C-alpha positions as CSV (number, residue, x, y, z in Angstrom):
1,M,-54.9,113.2,-102.0
2,A,-58.6,114.0,-101.9
3,A,-60.5,113.5,-98.7
4,K,-62.7,110.4,-98.6
5,K,-66.4,111.3,-98.7
6,V,-68.4,109.5,-96.0
7,P,-72.1,109.0,-96.7
8,R,-74.5,110.6,-94.3
9,A,-77.2,108.7,-92.5
10,T,-80.7,110.0,-93.5
11,L,-83.3,111.2,-91.1
12,G,-85.5,108.3,-92.0
13,E,-82.7,105.8,-91.3
14,I,-82.1,107.4,-87.8
15,L,-85.9,107.4,-87.1
16,A,-86.1,103.8,-88.1
17,F,-83.2,103.0,-85.7
18,C,-85.0,104.8,-82.9
19,K,-88.2,103.0,-83.6
20,S,-86.4,99.6,-83.4
21,K,-85.3,100.6,-79.9
22,G,-88.9,101.4,-78.9
23,V,-88.4,105.2,-79.1
24,A,-91.2,107.1,-80.9
25,L,-90.4,110.8,-81.5
26,S,-93.1,113.5,-81.6
27,D,-93.4,115.8,-84.6
28,D,-91.6,118.6,-82.7
29,A,-88.8,116.2,-81.7
30,I,-88.4,115.1,-85.3
31,D,-88.1,118.8,-86.4
32,L,-85.4,119.4,-83.8
33,L,-83.6,116.2,-84.8
34,R,-83.7,117.3,-88.4
35,K,-82.1,120.7,-87.5
36,K,-79.5,119.0,-85.4
37,L,-78.5,116.7,-88.3
38,D,-78.1,119.6,-90.6
39,E,-75.7,121.1,-88.1
40,E,-73.9,117.9,-87.1
41,P,-74.5,115.1,-89.7
42,V,-74.2,111.5,-88.6
43,S,-72.3,109.2,-90.9
44,K,-73.6,105.8,-92.1
45,P,-70.6,104.0,-90.5
46,T,-71.4,105.7,-87.1
47,L,-75.1,104.6,-87.4
48,K,-74.0,101.1,-88.3
49,K,-71.7,101.0,-85.2
50,S,-74.6,102.3,-83.0
51,K,-76.8,99.4,-84.3
52,F,-74.1,96.9,-83.5
53,L,-73.5,98.3,-80.0
54,S,-77.2,98.3,-79.2
55,S,-77.8,94.7,-80.3
56,N,-74.6,92.9,-79.4
57,P,-75.0,91.3,-75.9
58,L,-71.3,91.7,-75.0
59,A,-71.2,95.3,-76.1
60,K,-74.4,96.0,-74.2
61,Q,-73.0,94.5,-71.0
62,V,-69.7,96.6,-71.4
63,I,-71.8,99.8,-71.9
64,D,-74.0,98.9,-69.0
65,L,-71.1,98.4,-66.6
66,V,-69.6,101.7,-67.8
67,M,-72.9,103.5,-67.3
68,V,-73.2,102.0,-63.8
69,R,-69.7,103.4,-62.9
70,R,-70.6,106.7,-64.4
71,A,-73.8,106.9,-62.5
72,D,-72.0,106.1,-59.3
73,R,-69.5,108.9,-60.0
74,I,-72.3,111.4,-60.8
75,K,-74.1,110.4,-57.6
76,E,-70.9,110.9,-55.5
77,I,-70.4,114.3,-57.0
78,A,-74.0,115.3,-56.5
79,E,-74.0,114.1,-52.8
80,S,-70.7,115.9,-52.1
81,N,-71.7,119.2,-53.8
82,P,-73.9,121.4,-51.4
83,L,-75.2,123.5,-54.3
84,L,-76.4,120.5,-56.3
85,K,-77.9,119.0,-53.2
86,M,-79.8,122.2,-52.5
87,I,-81.1,122.3,-56.1
88,D,-82.2,118.7,-55.9
89,D,-83.9,119.3,-52.5
90,K,-85.7,122.3,-54.0
91,R,-86.9,120.3,-57.0
92,K,-88.3,117.7,-54.8
93,E,-89.9,120.4,-52.6
94,L,-91.6,121.9,-55.7
95,G,-92.8,118.4,-56.9
96,A,-90.7,118.7,-60.1
97,D,-88.8,115.6,-59.5
98,H,-90.7,113.4,-61.9
99,Q,-87.9,112.4,-64.2
100,T,-86.5,109.0,-63.6
101,L,-82.7,108.3,-63.7
102,E,-82.1,105.8,-66.4
103,I,-80.4,102.7,-65.0
104,P,-78.9,99.6,-66.7
105,M,-80.3,96.2,-66.2
106,S,-78.4,94.4,-63.5
107,P,-75.8,91.8,-64.6
108,E,-77.8,88.9,-63.1
109,L,-81.0,89.9,-64.9
110,R,-79.2,90.5,-68.1
111,K,-77.5,87.0,-67.9
112,V,-80.9,85.4,-67.5
113,F,-82.4,87.6,-70.3
114,F,-79.9,86.2,-72.8
115,D,-80.1,82.6,-71.6
116,E,-82.6,80.9,-74.0
117,S,-82.9,77.9,-71.8
118,K,-84.7,80.1,-69.2
119,W,-87.5,81.1,-71.5
120,Q,-90.4,79.4,-73.3
121,P,-93.0,80.7,-75.9
122,Y,-96.0,82.5,-74.6
123,Q,-99.3,83.4,-76.3
124,L,-101.6,86.2,-75.2
125,F,-104.7,84.0,-75.7
126,L,-103.6,81.8,-72.9
127,G,-104.6,84.6,-70.5
128,L,-102.7,86.8,-68.1
129,P,-102.3,86.3,-64.4
130,A,-104.0,89.0,-62.3
131,K,-100.7,90.4,-61.3
132,G,-99.5,90.6,-65.0
133,R,-96.7,88.8,-66.7
134,I,-93.0,89.4,-67.4
135,V,-92.1,88.6,-71.1
136,K,-89.2,88.8,-73.4
137,V,-90.4,90.4,-76.7
138,I,-89.0,89.7,-80.1
139,E,-90.2,91.7,-83.1
140,E,-90.0,89.9,-86.4
141,A,-88.5,92.9,-88.1
142,F,-85.8,93.3,-85.4
143,K,-85.0,89.7,-84.3
144,D,-81.6,90.8,-83.0
145,M,-83.1,93.4,-80.7
146,P,-85.2,91.7,-78.1
147,F,-86.4,93.7,-75.1
148,I,-88.0,93.0,-71.7
149,G,-91.6,93.8,-71.1
150,F,-94.5,93.5,-68.6
151,L,-98.0,92.6,-69.8
152,R,-100.9,93.7,-67.7
153,S,-104.7,94.0,-68.4
154,E,-105.9,97.5,-67.9
155,G,-109.2,99.2,-68.9
156,G,-110.3,96.3,-71.1
157,Q,-107.1,96.0,-73.0
158,T,-103.7,94.4,-72.6
159,N,-100.8,96.9,-72.2
160,L,-97.2,96.2,-72.7
161,Y,-94.8,98.1,-70.5
162,S,-91.2,98.4,-71.7
163,T,-88.4,100.6,-70.4
164,S,-89.3,103.3,-73.0
165,R,-93.0,103.4,-73.4
166,I,-96.4,101.8,-72.8
167,M,-98.1,100.1,-75.8
168,N,-101.4,98.4,-76.5
169,A,-100.3,94.8,-77.1
170,D,-103.2,94.3,-79.6
171,D,-101.6,97.0,-81.9
172,L,-98.3,95.1,-82.2
173,E,-97.9,92.9,-85.2
174,N,-95.4,90.1,-85.9
175,V,-94.3,90.0,-82.3
176,K,-93.3,86.8,-80.3
177,Y,-93.5,86.6,-76.5
178,F,-91.5,84.4,-74.2
179,R,-92.1,83.9,-70.5
180,L,-89.8,82.5,-67.9
181,K,-90.0,78.7,-67.6
182,E,-91.8,77.6,-64.5
183,G,-89.8,75.8,-61.8
184,V,-90.4,72.3,-60.5
185,F,-88.8,72.4,-57.1
186,Q,-89.5,75.1,-54.5
187,Y,-86.1,76.7,-54.8
188,E,-86.6,77.0,-58.6
189,I,-90.1,78.5,-58.1
190,D,-88.6,81.0,-55.6
191,E,-85.8,81.9,-58.0
192,I,-88.2,82.5,-60.9
193,E,-90.4,84.8,-58.7
194,Q,-87.2,86.7,-57.7
195,Y,-86.3,87.2,-61.4
196,E,-89.9,88.3,-62.2
197,K,-89.8,90.9,-59.4
198,G,-86.4,92.1,-60.5
199,Y,-87.6,92.6,-64.1
200,Y,-90.8,94.3,-62.9
201,D,-88.9,96.7,-60.6
202,Y,-86.5,97.4,-63.5
203,I,-89.2,98.2,-66.0
204,M,-91.4,100.2,-63.7
205,H,-88.4,102.3,-62.6
206,F,-89.0,104.1,-65.9
207,H,-92.7,104.8,-65.3
208,D,-94.5,106.9,-62.8
209,K,-97.2,104.3,-62.6
210,T,-96.6,101.2,-60.6
């Protein structure tokens, strides 16, 4: 019986998937990816599963919980290993510790993120508070892949911070913004402020600039 031939995912399809997740590769990175795909091709079914896992709320939560446990194990190993601790201390001493450990969104923030009753439409022309604004962003081309962002006015333009990059909001097309609904009672107002701070800290964890 002849082996079933599985179609390969093209470089363009993989780059489109990366772009949908807010990841833009440099020309050098694309060349490296192309060489890697020549050595280890990615099948279309694998890419399809990756798209599902990255967009399905339940799958995301499962992956996040796994990554939290994995990060905890790595931290325990690093803290108990004198050699790794010495290397880490040396990197900090040399000022080379600029890379941020990628962390998942907390279960509480993730629950609020996917609760549509917590969000309302927001338009940029309404103006931004001086401290900026937390928003949920939905791109028309990728409706099933919303992401959390932070809008802030800087240098005469409005920048949108996500966990992967900083973008000029004016350059984004066919994008819808949603902000957290304002509370009526004090405990609701305090709760919203707590959520906004949580999202802000989560996003800025991925950036040197705070």
